VMD Tcl script that draws the C-alpha trace (Angstrom):
set ca {
  {-104.54 50.24 264.43}
  {-105.98 46.90 265.61}
  {-105.88 43.86 263.35}
  {-106.10 40.12 263.95}
  {-102.52 39.06 264.33}
  {-100.65 36.00 265.57}
  {-97.34 36.82 267.17}
  {-94.73 34.14 267.78}
  {-91.70 34.81 269.96}
  {-88.75 32.51 269.46}
  {-85.91 32.17 271.95}
  {-83.28 29.72 270.73}
  {-83.17 28.04 274.12}
  {-84.68 26.37 275.97}
  {-85.83 24.38 272.95}
  {-87.02 27.18 270.72}
  {-89.45 28.35 273.38}
  {-92.58 29.75 271.72}
  {-95.39 32.03 272.75}
  {-98.32 33.17 270.68}
  {-101.70 34.82 270.74}
  {-104.72 34.59 268.49}
  {-106.74 37.63 269.50}
  {-106.49 41.33 268.69}
  {-103.17 43.05 269.31}
  {-102.23 46.66 268.89}
  {-99.77 46.49 266.00}
  {-96.91 48.94 265.58}
  {-95.36 47.88 262.28}
  {-97.25 44.91 260.78}
  {-94.42 44.31 258.31}
  {-91.85 43.83 261.09}
  {-93.83 42.61 264.11}
  {-92.12 42.38 267.48}
  {-93.73 41.85 270.84}
  {-92.46 45.07 272.40}
  {-93.74 47.13 269.47}
  {-97.03 45.36 268.98}
  {-98.27 44.59 272.49}
  {-98.93 48.08 273.78}
  {-102.33 47.84 275.47}
  {-103.83 45.74 278.24}
  {-105.98 43.95 275.66}
  {-102.91 42.94 273.67}
  {-101.09 41.82 276.80}
  {-104.03 39.69 277.91}
  {-104.24 38.13 274.44}
  {-100.54 37.35 274.50}
  {-100.91 35.76 277.94}
  {-103.83 33.57 276.88}
  {-102.04 32.45 273.72}
  {-98.78 31.72 275.49}
  {-100.35 29.65 278.25}
  {-103.15 27.85 276.48}
  {-102.16 27.70 272.82}
  {-98.42 27.15 273.10}
  {-98.11 25.73 276.60}
  {-101.13 23.44 276.88}
  {-101.95 23.24 273.18}
  {-98.82 22.99 271.06}
  {-100.65 21.53 268.07}
  {-97.86 22.87 265.88}
  {-95.42 20.26 267.18}
  {-96.99 17.42 265.22}
  {-97.25 14.83 267.97}
  {-99.87 12.25 268.91}
  {-103.05 14.18 269.55}
  {-102.71 17.94 269.79}
  {-102.16 19.10 273.35}
  {-100.28 18.57 276.56}
  {-103.27 16.46 277.62}
  {-102.71 13.93 274.83}
  {-99.03 12.95 274.56}
  {-97.33 14.02 277.84}
  {-100.36 12.87 279.82}
  {-100.39 9.79 277.61}
  {-96.81 8.97 278.63}
  {-97.82 9.26 282.29}
  {-100.68 6.83 281.84}
  {-98.51 4.44 279.81}
  {-95.67 4.47 282.35}
  {-98.20 4.08 285.15}
  {-99.58 1.05 283.26}
  {-103.10 2.43 283.04}
  {-103.30 2.21 279.26}
  {-101.38 0.52 276.47}
  {-100.91 1.34 272.79}
  {-99.92 -0.35 269.55}
  {-99.63 2.84 267.46}
  {-96.00 3.76 266.86}
  {-96.42 7.55 267.16}
  {-93.70 8.93 269.46}
  {-92.99 5.27 270.41}
  {-96.10 5.06 272.59}
  {-96.31 1.37 271.65}
  {-93.13 0.40 273.49}
  {-92.48 3.03 276.16}
  {-94.34 1.05 278.83}
  {-92.89 -2.41 278.12}
  {-91.40 -3.74 281.38}
  {-88.04 -5.49 281.66}
  {-89.93 -8.70 282.34}
  {-93.12 -10.13 283.74}
  {-93.90 -13.46 285.34}
  {-97.19 -15.16 284.54}
  {-99.32 -17.09 287.00}
  {-97.69 -20.37 285.96}
  {-94.20 -19.00 286.69}
  {-93.20 -18.39 283.07}
  {-90.89 -15.39 282.83}
  {-91.26 -13.22 279.72}
  {-88.24 -10.89 279.23}
  {-88.03 -7.73 277.17}
  {-85.03 -7.99 274.81}
  {-84.80 -4.19 274.60}
  {-85.01 -2.71 278.12}
  {-86.83 0.60 278.14}
  {-83.98 2.58 279.75}
  {-81.80 1.60 276.79}
  {-84.49 2.46 274.22}
  {-85.17 5.88 275.70}
  {-81.53 6.84 275.87}
  {-80.82 5.53 272.39}
  {-83.56 7.83 271.12}
  {-82.43 10.86 273.11}
  {-80.81 12.67 270.21}
  {-81.91 15.47 267.92}
  {-82.25 13.20 264.91}
  {-84.74 10.99 266.78}
  {-86.61 14.08 267.87}
  {-86.93 15.10 264.24}
  {-88.35 11.68 263.45}
  {-90.81 11.92 266.34}
  {-89.14 9.24 268.46}
  {-87.66 11.09 271.45}
  {-90.12 11.11 274.38}
  {-87.76 13.24 276.47}
  {-88.49 16.20 274.17}
  {-92.23 16.71 274.52}
  {-92.76 17.66 278.14}
  {-89.72 19.91 278.02}
  {-90.67 21.93 274.93}
  {-94.22 22.61 276.13}
  {-93.25 23.54 279.66}
  {-90.43 25.87 278.69}
  {-92.61 27.44 275.99}
  {-95.14 28.26 278.68}
  {-92.45 29.55 281.03}
  {-91.01 31.79 278.31}
  {-94.47 33.10 277.48}
  {-95.03 34.07 281.11}
  {-91.58 35.68 281.31}
  {-92.41 37.71 278.21}
  {-95.68 38.93 279.68}
  {-94.01 39.86 282.96}
  {-91.35 41.82 281.04}
  {-94.05 43.86 279.27}
  {-96.44 44.39 282.14}
  {-95.13 47.84 283.06}
  {-94.83 49.00 279.45}
  {-98.41 48.79 278.21}
  {-101.25 51.25 278.77}
  {-104.19 50.46 281.01}
  {-107.58 51.92 281.76}
  {-109.16 51.95 285.20}
  {-107.48 50.23 288.15}
  {-104.01 49.67 286.74}
  {-102.58 48.09 289.88}
  {-105.26 45.40 290.16}
  {-105.01 44.61 286.46}
  {-101.25 44.24 286.65}
  {-101.43 42.11 289.78}
  {-104.06 39.78 288.31}
  {-101.93 39.21 285.21}
  {-98.83 38.74 287.37}
  {-100.61 36.20 289.56}
  {-101.70 34.29 286.46}
  {-98.13 34.19 285.12}
  {-96.58 33.11 288.41}
  {-99.23 30.39 288.79}
  {-98.43 28.89 285.38}
  {-94.69 29.29 285.89}
  {-95.08 27.38 289.15}
  {-97.08 24.72 287.33}
  {-94.48 24.42 284.57}
  {-91.58 24.07 287.00}
  {-93.60 21.55 289.04}
  {-93.89 19.33 285.98}
  {-90.27 19.81 284.92}
  {-88.96 19.03 288.39}
  {-91.23 16.01 288.78}
  {-90.36 14.50 285.37}
  {-86.70 15.35 284.72}
  {-83.51 14.66 286.61}
  {-82.40 18.26 286.06}
  {-83.70 21.45 284.53}
  {-83.08 25.13 283.95}
  {-84.40 28.09 285.92}
  {-85.11 30.82 283.38}
  {-86.59 34.12 284.54}
  {-85.89 36.49 281.64}
  {-87.89 36.56 278.40}
  {-86.11 34.95 275.47}
  {-83.11 34.07 277.61}
  {-81.53 30.92 278.91}
  {-78.52 29.82 280.87}
  {-76.32 26.75 281.03}
  {-76.52 26.32 284.78}
  {-78.57 23.13 285.11}
  {-80.21 22.57 288.48}
  {-81.29 19.40 290.25}
  {-84.93 18.37 290.15}
  {-85.18 19.36 293.83}
  {-84.00 22.87 292.92}
  {-86.60 23.03 290.15}
  {-89.34 22.02 292.60}
  {-88.12 24.74 294.96}
  {-88.46 27.23 292.10}
  {-91.97 25.95 291.45}
  {-92.86 26.52 295.09}
  {-91.40 30.02 294.99}
  {-93.55 30.95 291.99}
  {-96.69 29.51 293.59}
  {-95.95 31.45 296.77}
  {-95.37 34.64 294.78}
  {-98.78 34.12 293.19}
  {-100.37 33.64 296.63}
  {-98.73 36.80 297.97}
  {-100.11 38.84 295.07}
  {-103.58 37.39 295.52}
  {-103.58 38.31 299.22}
  {-103.12 41.96 298.28}
  {-106.01 42.18 295.78}
  {-109.01 44.16 297.02}
  {-110.79 45.36 293.87}
  {-112.64 42.14 293.07}
  {-114.66 43.61 290.21}
  {-111.55 44.46 288.23}
  {-109.85 41.22 289.27}
  {-112.83 39.14 288.11}
  {-112.99 41.01 284.82}
  {-109.31 40.46 284.00}
  {-109.19 36.84 285.14}
  {-112.35 36.19 283.15}
  {-110.47 37.31 280.04}
  {-107.37 35.27 280.86}
  {-109.29 32.01 281.19}
  {-110.89 30.85 277.90}
  {-114.67 30.99 278.07}
  {-115.07 27.27 277.36}
  {-112.97 26.60 280.48}
  {-115.38 28.54 282.69}
  {-117.95 25.77 283.07}
  {-118.17 22.75 285.34}
  {-115.36 22.91 287.86}
  {-113.66 25.66 285.87}
  {-114.35 29.36 286.22}
  {-113.13 32.66 287.59}
  {-111.57 31.61 290.87}
  {-111.87 33.90 293.86}
  {-108.50 34.85 295.40}
  {-109.18 32.46 298.29}
  {-110.11 29.60 295.94}
  {-106.97 30.24 293.95}
  {-104.81 30.18 297.09}
  {-106.35 26.84 298.03}
  {-105.42 25.58 294.55}
  {-101.87 26.72 295.26}
  {-101.77 24.85 298.57}
  {-102.83 21.67 296.80}
  {-100.02 22.08 294.26}
  {-97.50 22.74 297.04}
  {-98.66 19.54 298.72}
  {-98.40 17.66 295.41}
  {-94.83 18.85 294.94}
  {-93.94 17.15 298.21}
  {-95.91 13.96 297.66}
  {-94.89 13.08 294.10}
  {-91.20 13.86 294.65}
  {-90.66 11.63 297.67}
  {-90.72 7.87 298.04}
  {-93.53 6.30 300.03}
  {-93.11 2.65 299.08}
  {-95.95 0.15 299.21}
  {-94.48 -2.79 297.34}
  {-96.20 -6.17 297.47}
  {-98.50 -4.83 300.20}
  {-95.54 -3.91 302.39}
  {-95.81 -0.39 303.89}
  {-92.21 -0.69 305.12}
  {-90.68 -1.59 301.76}
  {-87.36 0.03 300.91}
  {-85.92 0.98 297.52}
  {-82.14 0.66 297.46}
  {-81.52 2.74 294.34}
  {-83.65 5.84 293.76}
  {-83.19 9.46 292.79}
  {-85.45 10.75 295.55}
  {-85.58 10.45 299.32}
  {-88.35 8.77 301.32}
  {-91.17 10.77 302.85}
  {-90.59 11.61 306.51}
  {-93.15 12.11 309.24}
  {-92.58 15.86 308.99}
  {-93.19 15.73 305.23}
  {-96.55 14.06 305.82}
  {-97.39 16.63 308.49}
  {-96.60 19.44 306.05}
  {-98.86 17.79 303.47}
  {-101.69 17.67 306.00}
  {-101.20 21.36 306.82}
  {-101.23 22.41 303.16}
  {-104.02 20.11 301.99}
  {-106.25 21.00 304.94}
  {-106.36 24.46 303.37}
  {-106.35 23.03 299.84}
  {-109.08 22.63 297.23}
  {-112.47 21.89 298.76}
  {-115.52 20.32 297.17}
  {-117.22 23.05 295.17}
  {-114.09 25.17 294.71}
  {-113.35 26.35 291.20}
  {-110.13 25.05 289.63}
  {-108.17 25.51 286.40}
  {-109.45 23.20 283.69}
  {-109.21 22.57 279.96}
  {-112.15 22.08 277.61}
  {-112.53 21.89 273.88}
  {-114.43 24.41 271.77}
  {-115.97 24.32 268.31}
  {-113.87 27.35 267.28}
  {-110.68 28.89 268.68}
  {-110.01 25.95 271.00}
  {-106.54 24.87 272.06}
  {-107.12 21.11 271.75}
  {-109.67 18.93 270.03}
  {-112.48 16.81 271.42}
  {-111.65 13.76 269.33}
  {-107.93 13.42 269.93}
  {-106.59 16.22 272.11}
  {-106.50 14.28 275.38}
  {-105.38 10.86 276.53}
  {-108.99 10.36 277.63}
  {-110.28 10.93 274.08}
  {-107.56 8.71 272.64}
  {-108.70 5.94 275.01}
  {-112.44 6.33 274.30}
  {-114.46 4.20 271.89}
  {-114.01 0.84 270.18}
  {-110.93 -0.71 271.74}
  {-109.76 -2.04 268.37}
  {-109.64 1.50 267.00}
  {-108.69 3.56 270.08}
  {-105.08 4.76 270.18}
  {-104.82 3.97 273.88}
  {-106.32 0.74 275.20}
  {-107.70 0.99 278.74}
  {-105.67 -1.56 280.61}
  {-106.30 -4.53 282.82}
  {-104.01 -3.03 285.51}
  {-106.24 0.06 285.56}
  {-109.56 -1.77 285.67}
  {-108.48 -4.17 288.42}
  {-108.58 -1.28 290.89}
  {-112.36 -0.90 290.81}
  {-114.13 -2.55 293.72}
  {-117.08 -4.83 293.13}
  {-120.20 -2.76 292.53}
  {-118.40 0.50 291.72}
  {-120.78 2.43 289.47}
  {-117.89 4.22 287.82}
  {-116.84 0.95 286.23}
  {-120.37 0.08 285.11}
  {-120.95 3.59 283.76}
  {-117.73 3.83 281.77}
  {-116.43 0.50 280.56}
  {-117.81 -2.12 278.19}
  {-116.49 -5.64 278.71}
  {-118.45 -7.24 275.88}
  {-115.60 -7.36 273.38}
  {-112.04 -8.32 274.32}
  {-109.12 -6.92 272.34}
  {-106.31 -9.46 272.08}
  {-102.90 -8.50 270.72}
  {-100.23 -9.82 273.05}
  {-100.08 -9.80 276.82}
  {-99.23 -6.12 277.38}
  {-101.86 -4.70 275.03}
  {-104.69 -7.14 275.58}
  {-107.76 -5.95 277.44}
  {-111.30 -7.05 278.10}
  {-112.55 -3.48 278.19}
  {-113.43 -0.50 276.03}
  {-114.12 2.99 277.39}
  {-117.59 4.27 276.58}
  {-117.99 7.61 274.85}
  {-120.01 9.76 277.25}
  {-120.64 6.95 279.70}
  {-123.72 4.75 280.07}
  {-125.95 7.50 281.42}
  {-125.91 6.78 285.15}
  {-126.94 9.97 286.92}
  {-124.33 11.48 289.22}
  {-121.57 9.06 288.21}
  {-118.21 10.33 286.96}
  {-117.57 10.02 283.21}
  {-114.01 9.20 282.11}
  {-114.33 10.01 278.43}
  {-116.52 12.11 276.16}
  {-115.54 13.03 272.60}
  {-118.29 15.62 272.12}
  {-117.05 19.22 271.96}
  {-116.89 20.90 275.34}
  {-117.92 17.86 277.38}
  {-114.70 16.36 278.73}
  {-113.00 18.33 281.50}
  {-109.22 18.00 281.43}
  {-107.53 18.89 284.71}
  {-103.94 20.13 284.49}
  {-103.43 21.11 288.12}
  {-105.26 20.95 291.44}
  {-108.54 19.15 292.02}
  {-110.74 18.32 294.99}
  {-110.17 14.58 294.54}
  {-106.40 14.86 294.52}
  {-106.40 17.10 297.56}
  {-108.67 14.77 299.53}
  {-106.61 11.72 298.60}
  {-103.40 13.41 299.71}
  {-105.10 14.05 303.06}
  {-106.16 10.41 303.10}
  {-102.66 9.10 302.45}
  {-100.98 11.50 304.86}
  {-103.36 10.60 307.66}
  {-103.06 6.86 307.03}
  {-99.27 7.10 306.98}
  {-99.20 9.06 310.25}
  {-101.45 6.67 312.16}
  {-104.84 8.35 311.70}
  {-106.26 5.50 309.63}
  {-109.94 6.20 310.25}
  {-109.54 9.87 309.32}
  {-107.74 8.88 306.12}
  {-110.39 6.32 305.19}
  {-113.04 9.01 305.59}
  {-111.39 11.06 302.85}
  {-111.39 8.04 300.53}
  {-115.11 7.61 301.19}
  {-115.64 11.30 300.40}
  {-113.96 11.00 297.00}
  {-115.93 7.91 296.10}
  {-119.15 9.67 297.04}
  {-118.09 12.77 295.07}
  {-117.57 10.69 291.91}
  {-120.73 8.65 292.44}
  {-119.04 5.29 293.03}
  {-121.97 4.00 295.09}
  {-119.92 1.55 297.16}
  {-119.95 0.95 300.90}
  {-117.89 3.22 303.14}
  {-114.61 1.86 304.47}
  {-114.31 4.20 307.44}
  {-115.30 2.45 310.63}
  {-114.77 -1.07 309.27}
  {-111.60 -1.77 311.25}
  {-109.13 -1.84 308.37}
  {-105.46 -2.39 309.10}
  {-102.69 -0.14 307.80}
  {-102.06 -2.49 304.88}
  {-105.76 -2.66 304.01}
  {-106.09 1.11 304.25}
  {-103.15 1.62 301.88}
  {-104.68 -0.87 299.48}
  {-107.85 1.23 299.43}
  {-105.79 4.40 298.98}
  {-103.64 3.16 296.09}
  {-106.64 1.71 294.28}
  {-108.67 4.89 294.68}
  {-105.89 7.19 293.45}
  {-105.53 5.06 290.33}
  {-109.28 5.08 289.74}
  {-110.12 8.68 290.67}
  {-107.09 10.50 289.21}
  {-106.55 8.70 285.91}
  {-105.79 10.90 282.86}
  {-104.53 13.76 285.06}
  {-100.80 13.28 284.56}
  {-100.22 11.63 287.95}
  {-100.25 7.88 287.30}
  {-96.51 7.49 286.64}
  {-95.59 9.69 289.60}
  {-97.73 7.52 291.87}
  {-96.28 4.24 290.58}
  {-92.78 5.66 291.02}
  {-93.21 6.90 294.57}
  {-94.93 3.67 295.66}
  {-91.85 1.81 294.37}
  {-93.62 -0.12 291.64}
  {-91.52 1.15 288.70}
  {-88.17 0.31 290.33}
  {-86.18 -2.85 289.70}
  {-87.30 -5.85 291.74}
  {-83.61 -6.43 292.53}
  {-83.63 -3.06 294.30}
  {-86.84 -3.65 296.26}
  {-89.37 -2.48 293.67}
  {-91.79 -4.18 291.34}
  {-95.52 -4.61 290.93}
  {-97.33 -7.69 292.17}
  {-100.71 -9.45 291.97}
  {-101.60 -8.00 288.58}
  {-104.23 -8.96 286.04}
  {-102.99 -9.68 282.52}
  {-104.58 -11.33 279.50}
  {-102.43 -13.97 277.86}
  {-104.34 -14.70 274.70}
  {-107.84 -15.24 276.00}
  {-106.59 -16.47 279.40}
  {-106.78 -14.06 282.32}
  {-103.82 -14.21 284.69}
  {-104.54 -12.66 288.09}
  {-101.24 -12.91 289.94}
  {-98.68 -11.52 287.51}
  {-95.43 -10.02 288.78}
  {-94.09 -7.10 286.72}
  {-90.57 -5.69 286.79}
  {-90.84 -2.34 285.01}
  {-87.36 -1.05 285.94}
  {-88.09 2.37 284.45}
  {-86.00 5.51 284.86}
  {-87.44 7.33 287.85}
  {-86.55 10.76 286.40}
  {-85.85 11.37 282.72}
  {-82.60 12.78 281.37}
  {-82.52 16.30 279.97}
  {-83.39 16.06 276.24}
  {-80.52 16.21 273.77}
  {-82.34 19.03 271.95}
  {-81.43 21.17 274.97}
  {-77.97 20.04 276.03}
  {-76.58 19.75 272.47}
  {-77.35 23.42 271.88}
  {-76.85 24.48 275.49}
  {-74.06 22.39 277.04}
  {-73.90 22.40 280.84}
  {-71.70 25.05 282.38}
  {-69.07 24.22 284.96}
  {-70.75 23.40 288.26}
  {-74.06 22.39 286.69}
  {-76.07 19.53 288.11}
  {-75.82 16.16 286.39}
  {-78.20 16.11 283.41}
  {-78.39 12.32 283.04}
  {-79.93 10.15 285.71}
  {-77.16 7.93 287.16}
  {-79.80 5.54 288.51}
}
mol new
graphics top color blue
foreach p $ca { graphics top sphere $p radius 0.5 }
foreach p [lrange $ca 0 end-1] q [lrange $ca 1 end] { graphics top cylinder $p $q radius 0.2 }
display resetview
């Protein structure tokens, strides 16, 4: 019989990985539910897939963290570490995670941090701190491995359920969906953590920890497997029907929808390009394109790396392509409009917002940029110490300028969260790759395209004779403006060298910062953050590394 049933699979490791579904499943024994016995039809399998990816992977409201989705806390950490927002709320230590080792004000006064963030993070990397909600290392990991386990479970059942109609196309569409999200999960693990686990069997784990480079290679392999499957799909009617059921209906508006196989493959190429870009150094410290970082966990980008990025991104997401998105819904949503995203947590009265839009974010807008005028109110400063203080509040729904991008909207279904590929990211990777390989004018053209796409309304920079340094200034500013709240800000600051110790060639210069009511405009900041996080204690305490495993703690 069919009844409404929520099934939760628990594998002790990694981190009590969880999958669930909220739609109808074919139930064998409702008193002793198991996945193998209860998911016996294609409808049940699709429901399990949707629940595992969206509810437990991207949602995870059951974990009790700030907000209620991957878009709120993990994305929030990225924006905090990238110094785009600040916070004073203590939830999951968001109020201190972005405090630099020191900063130097315009008058030369040096303000040190008595508790360096590396020390704080590692002190809190234990299971007791996780239980108290104070271990940031935990949150990315648990969501991403929950999603991976969900996809492994679906793949293990795919040949065991009954189908109607074109069985092969239905199986391949579900497989492609699983490999896509596995690739996405590994991309985030490998980009955030110093080491990780490659787990391919449902409910299983291993103690063979791999380097972050190995995890990125596994991400690429899953993306490529997805692309191979998509290339073999010919029955588009069945494909569209199944994919339309796998993607929640509220996510099929705006830029979201049922991607064609070709659109999906372009999304994959953008993610493959991202995996290269965010996991290599391309320093631009103190306006120096030849800066060098003496202590880092990743290697610098090479000319061949940039060429590969150009090849991939040239066949990446185009303007008008559908992408994977997240939106809220009035019922059966997987995150909420009021607090389920870092965008929502940063929207509204700056004295009440959890995240305060920061001076280091707003300083990237060029004079006359309509995106700034449409989204930020500077009529009421919020003053609470140099790091938190800001002159700006983010408007809910924008100021109503037609055709201009809106950064925050707390009405149900309005804000579009973007977990993976987007046109803007793809174009800006092409911009950076071309600028770095000597094609400055071509690269500037892509920056102009993104600004036009988001309705910035500012003069084009292509054809204005900019130097390499000036072109990279335009590029770094536009990435920070166009891609905020998409989980990329920390990765960008890291690869540009800004989060590394000044003593090792890093640091961030020429920053705005409010000191009381006084605006400093040439502040030097020494963040000295970990470039890749250690494996969380919740994993290695229960699953100690086997002989020959990669190092699980970042030696840098």
